[in-house]
Jmol script that loads the backbone (N, CA, C; Angstrom):
load data "model"
ATOM      1  N   MET A   1     156.341 117.151  97.707  1.00  0.00           N
ATOM      2  CA  MET A   1     156.767 117.210  96.318  1.00  0.00           C
ATOM      3  C   MET A   1     156.279 115.948  95.617  1.00  0.00           C
ATOM      4  N   ASP A   2     155.763 116.109  94.402  1.00  0.00           N
ATOM      5  CA  ASP A   2     155.311 114.926  93.682  1.00  0.00           C
ATOM      6  C   ASP A   2     156.091 114.768  92.367  1.00  0.00           C
ATOM      7  N   THR A   3     155.818 113.669  91.683  1.00  0.00           N
ATOM      8  CA  THR A   3     156.589 113.337  90.480  1.00  0.00           C
ATOM      9  C   THR A   3     156.431 114.390  89.386  1.00  0.00           C
ATOM     10  N   GLU A   4     155.234 114.956  89.241  1.00  0.00           N
ATOM     11  CA  GLU A   4     155.017 115.977  88.203  1.00  0.00           C
ATOM     12  C   GLU A   4     155.807 117.253  88.491  1.00  0.00           C
ATOM     13  N   GLU A   5     155.911 117.627  89.770  1.00  0.00           N
ATOM     14  CA  GLU A   5     156.704 118.816  90.133  1.00  0.00           C
ATOM     15  C   GLU A   5     158.174 118.608  89.788  1.00  0.00           C
ATOM     16  N   ILE A   6     158.691 117.429  90.099  1.00  0.00           N
ATOM     17  CA  ILE A   6     160.097 117.134  89.802  1.00  0.00           C
ATOM     18  C   ILE A   6     160.323 117.159  88.296  1.00  0.00           C
ATOM     19  N   LYS A   7     159.417 116.535  87.549  1.00  0.00           N
ATOM     20  CA  LYS A   7     159.536 116.528  86.087  1.00  0.00           C
ATOM     21  C   LYS A   7     159.529 117.949  85.543  1.00  0.00           C
ATOM     22  N   LYS A   8     158.642 118.799  86.064  1.00  0.00           N
ATOM     23  CA  LYS A   8     158.559 120.186  85.605  1.00  0.00           C
ATOM     24  C   LYS A   8     159.875 120.933  85.857  1.00  0.00           C
ATOM     25  N   VAL A   9     160.441 120.773  87.049  1.00  0.00           N
ATOM     26  CA  VAL A   9     161.711 121.436  87.382  1.00  0.00           C
ATOM     27  C   VAL A   9     162.808 120.978  86.423  1.00  0.00           C
ATOM     28  N   LEU A  10     162.890 119.685  86.179  1.00  0.00           N
ATOM     29  CA  LEU A  10     163.931 119.162  85.293  1.00  0.00           C
ATOM     30  C   LEU A  10     163.747 119.649  83.857  1.00  0.00           C
ATOM     31  N   MET A  11     162.519 119.592  83.354  1.00  0.00           N
ATOM     32  CA  MET A  11     162.264 119.996  81.969  1.00  0.00           C
ATOM     33  C   MET A  11     162.498 121.496  81.763  1.00  0.00           C
ATOM     34  N   GLU A  12     162.189 122.308  82.784  1.00  0.00           N
ATOM     35  CA  GLU A  12     162.380 123.758  82.667  1.00  0.00           C
ATOM     36  C   GLU A  12     163.838 124.172  82.794  1.00  0.00           C
ATOM     37  N   ASN A  13     164.642 123.386  83.520  1.00  0.00           N
ATOM     38  CA  ASN A  13     166.005 123.796  83.815  1.00  0.00           C
ATOM     39  C   ASN A  13     167.091 123.086  83.008  1.00  0.00           C
ATOM     40  N   LEU A  14     166.744 121.972  82.392  1.00  0.00           N
ATOM     41  CA  LEU A  14     167.718 121.221  81.613  1.00  0.00           C
ATOM     42  C   LEU A  14     167.179 121.026  80.197  1.00  0.00           C
ATOM     43  N   ALA A  15     168.073 120.904  79.246  1.00  0.00           N
ATOM     44  CA  ALA A  15     167.669 120.683  77.853  1.00  0.00           C
ATOM     45  C   ALA A  15     167.415 119.192  77.641  1.00  0.00           C
ATOM     46  N   LEU A  16     166.314 118.709  78.211  1.00  0.00           N
ATOM     47  CA  LEU A  16     165.983 117.292  78.133  1.00  0.00           C
ATOM     48  C   LEU A  16     164.964 117.028  77.036  1.00  0.00           C
ATOM     49  N   ASP A  17     165.088 115.880  76.401  1.00  0.00           N
ATOM     50  CA  ASP A  17     164.072 115.415  75.460  1.00  0.00           C
ATOM     51  C   ASP A  17     162.920 114.792  76.224  1.00  0.00           C
ATOM     52  N   GLU A  18     163.263 114.151  77.345  1.00  0.00           N
ATOM     53  CA  GLU A  18     162.264 113.415  78.107  1.00  0.00           C
ATOM     54  C   GLU A  18     162.730 113.277  79.551  1.00  0.00           C
ATOM     55  N   ALA A  19     161.787 113.313  80.478  1.00  0.00           N
ATOM     56  CA  ALA A  19     162.067 113.037  81.883  1.00  0.00           C
ATOM     57  C   ALA A  19     160.947 112.142  82.393  1.00  0.00           C
ATOM     58  N   ILE A  20     161.325 111.013  82.947  1.00  0.00           N
ATOM     59  CA  ILE A  20     160.357 110.086  83.526  1.00  0.00           C
ATOM     60  C   ILE A  20     160.662 110.018  85.012  1.00  0.00           C
ATOM     61  N   VAL A  21     159.679 110.382  85.828  1.00  0.00           N
ATOM     62  CA  VAL A  21     159.877 110.428  87.272  1.00  0.00           C
ATOM     63  C   VAL A  21     158.864 109.502  87.920  1.00  0.00           C
ATOM     64  N   SER A  22     159.339 108.650  88.816  1.00  0.00           N
ATOM     65  CA  SER A  22     158.451 107.783  89.581  1.00  0.00           C
ATOM     66  C   SER A  22     158.860 107.845  91.043  1.00  0.00           C
ATOM     67  N   GLY A  23     158.014 107.292  91.886  1.00  0.00           N
ATOM     68  CA  GLY A  23     158.299 107.285  93.309  1.00  0.00           C
ATOM     69  C   GLY A  23     157.177 107.935  94.085  1.00  0.00           C
ATOM     70  N   ASP A  24     157.363 108.013  95.389  1.00  0.00           N
ATOM     71  CA  ASP A  24     156.358 108.649  96.230  1.00  0.00           C
ATOM     72  C   ASP A  24     156.998 109.133  97.524  1.00  0.00           C
ATOM     73  N   GLY A  25     156.251 109.923  98.259  1.00  0.00           N
ATOM     74  CA  GLY A  25     156.785 110.461  99.499  1.00  0.00           C
ATOM     75  C   GLY A  25     157.976 111.341  99.219  1.00  0.00           C
ATOM     76  N   SER A  26     159.145 110.897  99.620  1.00  0.00           N
ATOM     77  CA  SER A  26     160.359 111.674  99.380  1.00  0.00           C
ATOM     78  C   SER A  26     161.432 110.835  98.675  1.00  0.00           C
ATOM     79  N   HIS A  27     161.052 109.669  98.157  1.00  0.00           N
ATOM     80  CA  HIS A  27     161.971 108.783  97.447  1.00  0.00           C
ATOM     81  C   HIS A  27     161.547 108.692  95.981  1.00  0.00           C
ATOM     82  N   PHE A  28     162.461 109.094  95.087  1.00  0.00           N
ATOM     83  CA  PHE A  28     162.101 109.196  93.674  1.00  0.00           C
ATOM     84  C   PHE A  28     163.159 108.562  92.781  1.00  0.00           C
ATOM     85  N   GLN A  29     162.704 108.137  91.599  1.00  0.00           N
ATOM     86  CA  GLN A  29     163.579 107.621  90.564  1.00  0.00           C
ATOM     87  C   GLN A  29     163.377 108.504  89.328  1.00  0.00           C
ATOM     88  N   VAL A  30     164.494 108.893  88.710  1.00  0.00           N
ATOM     89  CA  VAL A  30     164.445 109.755  87.530  1.00  0.00           C
ATOM     90  C   VAL A  30     165.173 109.077  86.379  1.00  0.00           C
ATOM     91  N   ILE A  31     164.517 109.055  85.227  1.00  0.00           N
ATOM     92  CA  ILE A  31     165.180 108.718  83.972  1.00  0.00           C
ATOM     93  C   ILE A  31     165.184 110.002  83.161  1.00  0.00           C
ATOM     94  N   ALA A  32     166.375 110.496  82.860  1.00  0.00           N
ATOM     95  CA  ALA A  32     166.527 111.742  82.113  1.00  0.00           C
ATOM     96  C   ALA A  32     167.173 111.433  80.768  1.00  0.00           C
ATOM     97  N   VAL A  33     166.572 111.968  79.705  1.00  0.00           N
ATOM     98  CA  VAL A  33     167.062 111.715  78.356  1.00  0.00           C
ATOM     99  C   VAL A  33     167.360 113.041  77.674  1.00  0.00           C
ATOM    100  N   GLY A  34     168.592 113.204  77.204  1.00  0.00           N
ATOM    101  CA  GLY A  34     168.933 114.432  76.497  1.00  0.00           C
ATOM    102  C   GLY A  34     170.327 114.381  75.905  1.00  0.00           C
ATOM    103  N   SER A  35     170.528 115.152  74.856  1.00  0.00           N
ATOM    104  CA  SER A  35     171.834 115.220  74.193  1.00  0.00           C
ATOM    105  C   SER A  35     172.901 115.818  75.104  1.00  0.00           C
ATOM    106  N   LEU A  36     172.479 116.577  76.117  1.00  0.00           N
ATOM    107  CA  LEU A  36     173.449 117.208  77.019  1.00  0.00           C
ATOM    108  C   LEU A  36     174.309 116.195  77.750  1.00  0.00           C
ATOM    109  N   PHE A  37     173.879 114.923  77.819  1.00  0.00           N
ATOM    110  CA  PHE A  37     174.655 113.898  78.519  1.00  0.00           C
ATOM    111  C   PHE A  37     175.740 113.280  77.642  1.00  0.00           C
ATOM    112  N   ASP A  38     175.739 113.583  76.358  1.00  0.00           N
ATOM    113  CA  ASP A  38     176.710 113.013  75.433  1.00  0.00           C
ATOM    114  C   ASP A  38     178.123 113.409  75.833  1.00  0.00           C
ATOM    115  N   GLY A  39     178.956 112.426  76.053  1.00  0.00           N
ATOM    116  CA  GLY A  39     180.359 112.676  76.387  1.00  0.00           C
ATOM    117  C   GLY A  39     180.631 112.946  77.857  1.00  0.00           C
ATOM    118  N   LEU A  40     179.587 113.016  78.684  1.00  0.00           N
ATOM    119  CA  LEU A  40     179.781 113.258  80.116  1.00  0.00           C
ATOM    120  C   LEU A  40     179.976 111.933  80.853  1.00  0.00           C
ATOM    121  N   SER A  41     180.805 111.963  81.881  1.00  0.00           N
ATOM    122  CA  SER A  41     180.950 110.779  82.725  1.00  0.00           C
ATOM    123  C   SER A  41     179.636 110.556  83.483  1.00  0.00           C
ATOM    124  N   ARG A  42     179.464 109.377  84.022  1.00  0.00           N
ATOM    125  CA  ARG A  42     178.254 109.075  84.791  1.00  0.00           C
ATOM    126  C   ARG A  42     178.097 110.044  85.974  1.00  0.00           C
ATOM    127  N   VAL A  43     179.204 110.366  86.621  1.00  0.00           N
ATOM    128  CA  VAL A  43     179.161 111.307  87.749  1.00  0.00           C
ATOM    129  C   VAL A  43     178.690 112.683  87.281  1.00  0.00           C
ATOM    130  N   LYS A  44     179.230 113.167  86.176  1.00  0.00           N
ATOM    131  CA  LYS A  44     178.826 114.479  85.650  1.00  0.00           C
ATOM    132  C   LYS A  44     177.358 114.465  85.222  1.00  0.00           C
ATOM    133  N   GLN A  45     176.896 113.352  84.658  1.00  0.00           N
ATOM    134  CA  GLN A  45     175.489 113.242  84.280  1.00  0.00           C
ATOM    135  C   GLN A  45     174.601 113.389  85.515  1.00  0.00           C
ATOM    136  N   GLN A  46     174.963 112.683  86.579  1.00  0.00           N
ATOM    137  CA  GLN A  46     174.157 112.743  87.799  1.00  0.00           C
ATOM    138  C   GLN A  46     174.219 114.136  88.430  1.00  0.00           C
ATOM    139  N   GLN A  47     175.397 114.755  88.428  1.00  0.00           N
ATOM    140  CA  GLN A  47     175.512 116.113  88.972  1.00  0.00           C
ATOM    141  C   GLN A  47     174.634 117.084  88.197  1.00  0.00           C
ATOM    142  N   THR A  48     174.555 116.892  86.876  1.00  0.00           N
ATOM    143  CA  THR A  48     173.727 117.752  86.028  1.00  0.00           C
ATOM    144  C   THR A  48     172.256 117.647  86.427  1.00  0.00           C
ATOM    145  N   VAL A  49     171.792 116.436  86.692  1.00  0.00           N
ATOM    146  CA  VAL A  49     170.391 116.235  87.075  1.00  0.00           C
ATOM    147  C   VAL A  49     170.143 116.715  88.508  1.00  0.00           C
ATOM    148  N   TYR A  50     171.083 116.492  89.401  1.00  0.00           N
ATOM    149  CA  TYR A  50     170.942 116.944  90.790  1.00  0.00           C
ATOM    150  C   TYR A  50     170.840 118.467  90.900  1.00  0.00           C
ATOM    151  N   ALA A  51     171.591 119.185  90.076  1.00  0.00           N
ATOM    152  CA  ALA A  51     171.740 120.642  90.234  1.00  0.00           C
ATOM    153  C   ALA A  51     170.410 121.390  90.397  1.00  0.00           C
ATOM    154  N   PRO A  52     169.436 121.239  89.488  1.00  0.00           N
ATOM    155  CA  PRO A  52     168.200 122.013  89.665  1.00  0.00           C
ATOM    156  C   PRO A  52     167.314 121.508  90.806  1.00  0.00           C
ATOM    157  N   LEU A  53     167.659 120.356  91.395  1.00  0.00           N
ATOM    158  CA  LEU A  53     166.847 119.787  92.475  1.00  0.00           C
ATOM    159  C   LEU A  53     167.458 120.007  93.856  1.00  0.00           C
ATOM    160  N   MET A  54     168.619 120.658  93.925  1.00  0.00           N
ATOM    161  CA  MET A  54     169.342 120.778  95.194  1.00  0.00           C
ATOM    162  C   MET A  54     168.536 121.446  96.298  1.00  0.00           C
ATOM    163  N   GLU A  55     167.761 122.475  95.979  1.00  0.00           N
ATOM    164  CA  GLU A  55     166.991 123.148  97.034  1.00  0.00           C
ATOM    165  C   GLU A  55     165.957 122.196  97.642  1.00  0.00           C
ATOM    166  N   TYR A  56     165.410 121.288  96.828  1.00  0.00           N
ATOM    167  CA  TYR A  56     164.409 120.337  97.314  1.00  0.00           C
ATOM    168  C   TYR A  56     165.053 119.207  98.115  1.00  0.00           C
ATOM    169  N   ILE A  57     166.293 118.889  97.764  1.00  0.00           N
ATOM    170  CA  ILE A  57     167.054 117.902  98.538  1.00  0.00           C
ATOM    171  C   ILE A  57     167.469 118.521  99.871  1.00  0.00           C
ATOM    172  N   ALA A  58     167.907 119.774  99.831  1.00  0.00           N
ATOM    173  CA  ALA A  58     168.364 120.458 101.038  1.00  0.00           C
ATOM    174  C   ALA A  58     167.252 120.603 102.079  1.00  0.00           C
ATOM    175  N   ASP A  59     166.027 120.888 101.624  1.00  0.00           N
ATOM    176  CA  ASP A  59     164.935 121.049 102.598  1.00  0.00           C
ATOM    177  C   ASP A  59     164.156 119.747 102.816  1.00  0.00           C
ATOM    178  N   ASN A  60     164.714 118.632 102.313  1.00  0.00           N
ATOM    179  CA  ASN A  60     164.195 117.284 102.552  1.00  0.00           C
ATOM    180  C   ASN A  60     162.871 116.957 101.868  1.00  0.00           C
ATOM    181  N   ARG A  61     162.447 117.782 100.901  1.00  0.00           N
ATOM    182  CA  ARG A  61     161.273 117.392 100.115  1.00  0.00           C
ATOM    183  C   ARG A  61     161.622 116.198  99.242  1.00  0.00           C
ATOM    184  N   ILE A  62     162.908 116.104  98.876  1.00  0.00           N
ATOM    185  CA  ILE A  62     163.426 114.915  98.215  1.00  0.00           C
ATOM    186  C   ILE A  62     164.473 114.334  99.155  1.00  0.00           C
ATOM    187  N   HIS A  63     164.219 113.125  99.632  1.00  0.00           N
ATOM    188  CA  HIS A  63     165.158 112.492 100.561  1.00  0.00           C
ATOM    189  C   HIS A  63     166.119 111.564  99.815  1.00  0.00           C
ATOM    190  N   ALA A  64     165.585 110.807  98.866  1.00  0.00           N
ATOM    191  CA  ALA A  64     166.409 109.873  98.097  1.00  0.00           C
ATOM    192  C   ALA A  64     166.074 110.026  96.618  1.00  0.00           C
ATOM    193  N   LEU A  65     167.113 110.002  95.790  1.00  0.00           N
ATOM    194  CA  LEU A  65     166.932 110.206  94.360  1.00  0.00           C
ATOM    195  C   LEU A  65     167.840 109.248  93.599  1.00  0.00           C
ATOM    196  N   SER A  66     167.228 108.409  92.788  1.00  0.00           N
ATOM    197  CA  SER A  66     167.965 107.501  91.919  1.00  0.00           C
ATOM    198  C   SER A  66     167.894 108.077  90.508  1.00  0.00           C
ATOM    199  N   ILE A  67     169.052 108.194  89.844  1.00  0.00           N
ATOM    200  CA  ILE A  67     169.103 108.836  88.529  1.00  0.00           C
ATOM    201  C   ILE A  67     169.700 107.892  87.501  1.00  0.00           C
ATOM    202  N   LYS A  68     169.027 107.805  86.363  1.00  0.00           N
ATOM    203  CA  LYS A  68     169.580 107.147  85.182  1.00  0.00           C
ATOM    204  C   LYS A  68     169.511 108.174  84.066  1.00  0.00           C
ATOM    205  N   ALA A  69     170.655 108.487  83.490  1.00  0.00           N
ATOM    206  CA  ALA A  69     170.731 109.498  82.427  1.00  0.00           C
ATOM    207  C   ALA A  69     171.145 108.824  81.125  1.00  0.00           C
ATOM    208  N   TYR A  70     170.481 109.219  80.051  1.00  0.00           N
ATOM    209  CA  TYR A  70     170.729 108.632  78.734  1.00  0.00           C
ATOM    210  C   TYR A  70     170.815 109.725  77.673  1.00  0.00           C
ATOM    211  N   THR A  71     171.634 109.491  76.659  1.00  0.00           N
ATOM    212  CA  THR A  71     171.517 110.283  75.442  1.00  0.00           C
ATOM    213  C   THR A  71     170.304 109.727  74.692  1.00  0.00           C
ATOM    214  N   PRO A  72     169.753 110.472  73.739  1.00  0.00           N
ATOM    215  CA  PRO A  72     168.614 109.926  72.979  1.00  0.00           C
ATOM    216  C   PRO A  72     168.938 108.586  72.309  1.00  0.00           C
ATOM    217  N   GLU A  73     170.160 108.437  71.806  1.00  0.00           N
ATOM    218  CA  GLU A  73     170.551 107.189  71.156  1.00  0.00           C
ATOM    219  C   GLU A  73     170.589 106.032  72.158  1.00  0.00           C
ATOM    220  N   GLN A  74     171.166 106.290  73.339  1.00  0.00           N
ATOM    221  CA  GLN A  74     171.209 105.258  74.372  1.00  0.00           C
ATOM    222  C   GLN A  74     169.798 104.877  74.814  1.00  0.00           C
ATOM    223  N   TRP A  75     168.926 105.865  74.936  1.00  0.00           N
ATOM    224  CA  TRP A  75     167.557 105.608  75.378  1.00  0.00           C
ATOM    225  C   TRP A  75     166.798 104.763  74.350  1.00  0.00           C
ATOM    226  N   GLN A  76     166.985 105.058  73.061  1.00  0.00           N
ATOM    227  CA  GLN A  76     166.339 104.249  72.023  1.00  0.00           C
ATOM    228  C   GLN A  76     166.756 102.786  72.138  1.00  0.00           C
ATOM    229  N   ARG A  77     168.012 102.576  72.454  1.00  0.00           N
ATOM    230  CA  ARG A  77     168.535 101.223  72.564  1.00  0.00           C
ATOM    231  C   ARG A  77     168.102 100.538  73.868  1.00  0.00           C
ATOM    232  N   ASP A  78     168.093 101.278  74.975  1.00  0.00           N
ATOM    233  CA  ASP A  78     167.892 100.686  76.302  1.00  0.00           C
ATOM    234  C   ASP A  78     166.468 100.754  76.841  1.00  0.00           C
ATOM    235  N   ARG A  79     165.590 101.534  76.241  1.00  0.00           N
ATOM    236  CA  ARG A  79     164.258 101.717  76.822  1.00  0.00           C
ATOM    237  C   ARG A  79     163.473 100.420  76.918  1.00  0.00           C
ATOM    238  N   LYS A  80     163.699  99.509  75.999  1.00  0.00           N
ATOM    239  CA  LYS A  80     163.001  98.231  76.072  1.00  0.00           C
ATOM    240  C   LYS A  80     163.427  97.450  77.327  1.00  0.00           C
ATOM    241  N   LEU A  81     164.699  97.593  77.688  1.00  0.00           N
ATOM    242  CA  LEU A  81     165.202  96.930  78.896  1.00  0.00           C
ATOM    243  C   LEU A  81     164.592  97.541  80.150  1.00  0.00           C
ATOM    244  N   GLN A  82     164.219  98.826  80.078  1.00  0.00           N
ATOM    245  CA  GLN A  82     163.639  99.520  81.219  1.00  0.00           C
ATOM    246  C   GLN A  82     162.130  99.291  81.320  1.00  0.00           C
ATOM    247  N   GLY A  83     161.551  98.675  80.298  1.00  0.00           N
ATOM    248  CA  GLY A  83     160.119  98.412  80.311  1.00  0.00           C
ATOM    249  C   GLY A  83     159.270  99.549  79.784  1.00  0.00           C
ATOM    250  N   PHE A  84     159.838 100.396  78.906  1.00  0.00           N
ATOM    251  CA  PHE A  84     159.082 101.535  78.345  1.00  0.00           C
ATOM    252  C   PHE A  84     158.865 101.361  76.864  1.00  0.00           C
TER     253      PHE A  84
END
end "model"
wireframe off; spacefill off
backbone 0.3
color backbone group
């Protein structure tokens, strides 16, 4: 599994404005940006991103996944801190 495949799955299954995926092998980092995260706890945000990727986690194509979820407003404010 590569970063573009993960991005495609996330963009097709979630109402995201943006998905940035990095990593290699089976260890990946995801930055997900979308209004759907507004009002959700951090745990619920992560569960939302995990959901469409569960089959890939279950069969070990994704071994480790780090998730940062932002609303568009949070992303506008924090993206400079992330180096984007």
